[in-house]
Backbone atoms as SQL, in Angstrom:
CREATE TABLE atoms (id INTEGER PRIMARY KEY, chain TEXT, resi INTEGER, resn TEXT, atom TEXT, x REAL, y REAL, z REAL);
INSERT INTO atoms VALUES
  (1, 'A', 1, 'MET', 'N', 0.840, -1.219, 0.000),
  (2, 'A', 1, 'MET', 'CA', 0.000, 0.000, 0.000),
  (3, 'A', 1, 'MET', 'C', 0.867, 1.258, 0.000),
  (4, 'A', 2, 'THR', 'N', 0.420, 2.215, -0.771),
  (5, 'A', 2, 'THR', 'CA', 1.151, 3.482, -0.801),
  (6, 'A', 2, 'THR', 'C', 0.800, 4.314, 0.420),
  (7, 'A', 3, 'ASN', 'N', 1.672, 5.244, 0.776),
  (8, 'A', 3, 'ASN', 'CA', 1.407, 6.092, 1.938),
  (9, 'A', 3, 'ASN', 'C', 0.122, 6.886, 1.755),
  (10, 'A', 4, 'ALA', 'N', -0.106, 7.344, 0.542),
  (11, 'A', 4, 'ALA', 'CA', -1.311, 8.136, 0.261),
  (12, 'A', 4, 'ALA', 'C', -2.566, 7.300, 0.498),
  (13, 'A', 5, 'LYS', 'N', -2.534, 6.066, -0.006),
  (14, 'A', 5, 'LYS', 'CA', -3.692, 5.187, 0.161),
  (15, 'A', 5, 'LYS', 'C', -3.899, 4.856, 1.632),
  (16, 'A', 6, 'SER', 'N', -2.812, 4.524, 2.314),
  (17, 'A', 6, 'SER', 'CA', -2.882, 4.195, 3.737),
  (18, 'A', 6, 'SER', 'C', -3.431, 5.374, 4.526),
  (19, 'A', 7, 'ALA', 'N', -2.921, 6.545, 4.207),
  (20, 'A', 7, 'ALA', 'CA', -3.356, 7.755, 4.897),
  (21, 'A', 7, 'ALA', 'C', -4.829, 8.024, 4.629),
  (22, 'A', 8, 'LYS', 'N', -5.222, 7.783, 3.384),
  (23, 'A', 8, 'LYS', 'CA', -6.622, 8.024, 3.015),
  (24, 'A', 8, 'LYS', 'C', -7.544, 7.092, 3.778),
  (25, 'A', 9, 'ILE', 'N', -7.138, 5.830, 3.876),
  (26, 'A', 9, 'ILE', 'CA', -7.937, 4.844, 4.606),
  (27, 'A', 9, 'ILE', 'C', -8.025, 5.220, 6.080),
  (28, 'A', 10, 'SER', 'N', -6.886, 5.578, 6.651),
  (29, 'A', 10, 'SER', 'CA', -6.849, 5.946, 8.063),
  (30, 'A', 10, 'SER', 'C', -7.679, 7.203, 8.299),
  (31, 'A', 11, 'ARG', 'N', -7.605, 8.124, 7.358),
  (32, 'A', 11, 'ARG', 'CA', -8.345, 9.374, 7.486),
  (33, 'A', 11, 'ARG', 'C', -9.847, 9.099, 7.431),
  (34, 'A', 12, 'THR', 'N', -10.212, 8.110, 6.627),
  (35, 'A', 12, 'THR', 'CA', -11.634, 7.773, 6.511),
  (36, 'A', 12, 'THR', 'C', -12.123, 7.059, 7.764),
  (37, 'A', 13, 'ARG', 'N', -11.290, 6.165, 8.284),
  (38, 'A', 13, 'ARG', 'CA', -11.671, 5.389, 9.467),
  (39, 'A', 13, 'ARG', 'C', -11.589, 6.239, 10.737),
  (40, 'A', 14, 'ASN', 'N', -10.462, 6.923, 10.895),
  (41, 'A', 14, 'ASN', 'CA', -10.273, 7.752, 12.092),
  (42, 'A', 14, 'ASN', 'C', -9.836, 9.156, 11.707),
  (43, 'A', 15, 'SER', 'N', -10.749, 10.093, 11.835),
  (44, 'A', 15, 'SER', 'CA', -10.422, 11.477, 11.484),
  (45, 'A', 15, 'SER', 'C', -9.844, 12.210, 12.694),
  (46, 'A', 16, 'ARG', 'N', -8.967, 11.505, 13.424),
  (47, 'A', 16, 'ARG', 'CA', -8.381, 12.115, 14.620),
  (48, 'A', 16, 'ARG', 'C', -6.888, 12.329, 14.414),
  (49, 'A', 17, 'ASN', 'N', -6.082, 11.937, 15.385),
  (50, 'A', 17, 'ASN', 'CA', -4.633, 12.099, 15.257),
  (51, 'A', 17, 'ASN', 'C', -3.977, 10.812, 14.772),
  (52, 'A', 18, 'ASP', 'N', -4.767, 9.941, 14.149),
  (53, 'A', 18, 'ASP', 'CA', -4.233, 8.671, 13.655),
  (54, 'A', 18, 'ASP', 'C', -3.721, 8.808, 12.226),
  (55, 'A', 19, 'PHE', 'N', -3.427, 10.025, 11.822),
  (56, 'A', 19, 'PHE', 'CA', -2.968, 10.238, 10.446),
  (57, 'A', 19, 'PHE', 'C', -1.515, 9.825, 10.252),
  (58, 'A', 20, 'PRO', 'N', -0.586, 10.246, 11.130),
  (59, 'A', 20, 'PRO', 'CA', 0.820, 9.881, 10.982),
  (60, 'A', 20, 'PRO', 'C', 1.091, 8.435, 11.396),
  (61, 'A', 21, 'ALA', 'N', 0.165, 7.827, 12.091),
  (62, 'A', 21, 'ALA', 'CA', 0.361, 6.457, 12.559),
  (63, 'A', 21, 'ALA', 'C', 0.598, 5.469, 11.418),
  (64, 'A', 22, 'PRO', 'N', -0.309, 5.404, 10.420),
  (65, 'A', 22, 'PRO', 'CA', -0.136, 4.451, 9.315),
  (66, 'A', 22, 'PRO', 'C', 1.092, 4.755, 8.468),
  (67, 'A', 23, 'LEU', 'N', 1.504, 6.016, 8.455),
  (68, 'A', 23, 'LEU', 'CA', 2.672, 6.399, 7.662),
  (69, 'A', 23, 'LEU', 'C', 3.939, 5.828, 8.291),
  (70, 'A', 24, 'ILE', 'N', 3.959, 5.766, 9.624),
  (71, 'A', 24, 'ILE', 'CA', 5.142, 5.274, 10.333),
  (72, 'A', 24, 'ILE', 'C', 5.120, 3.748, 10.378),
  (73, 'A', 25, 'THR', 'N', 3.943, 3.193, 10.635),
  (74, 'A', 25, 'THR', 'CA', 3.815, 1.742, 10.746),
  (75, 'A', 25, 'THR', 'C', 4.113, 1.100, 9.411);
C-alpha cells in the first residue's frame, strides 16, 4: 500500500490524530 492510500484509509476510518500512525507503521 502506498502512503497516500494508507493515509486516506486511516483518514476515513479515524479522522483524529491517527494520520501519521499508518505512515510510520
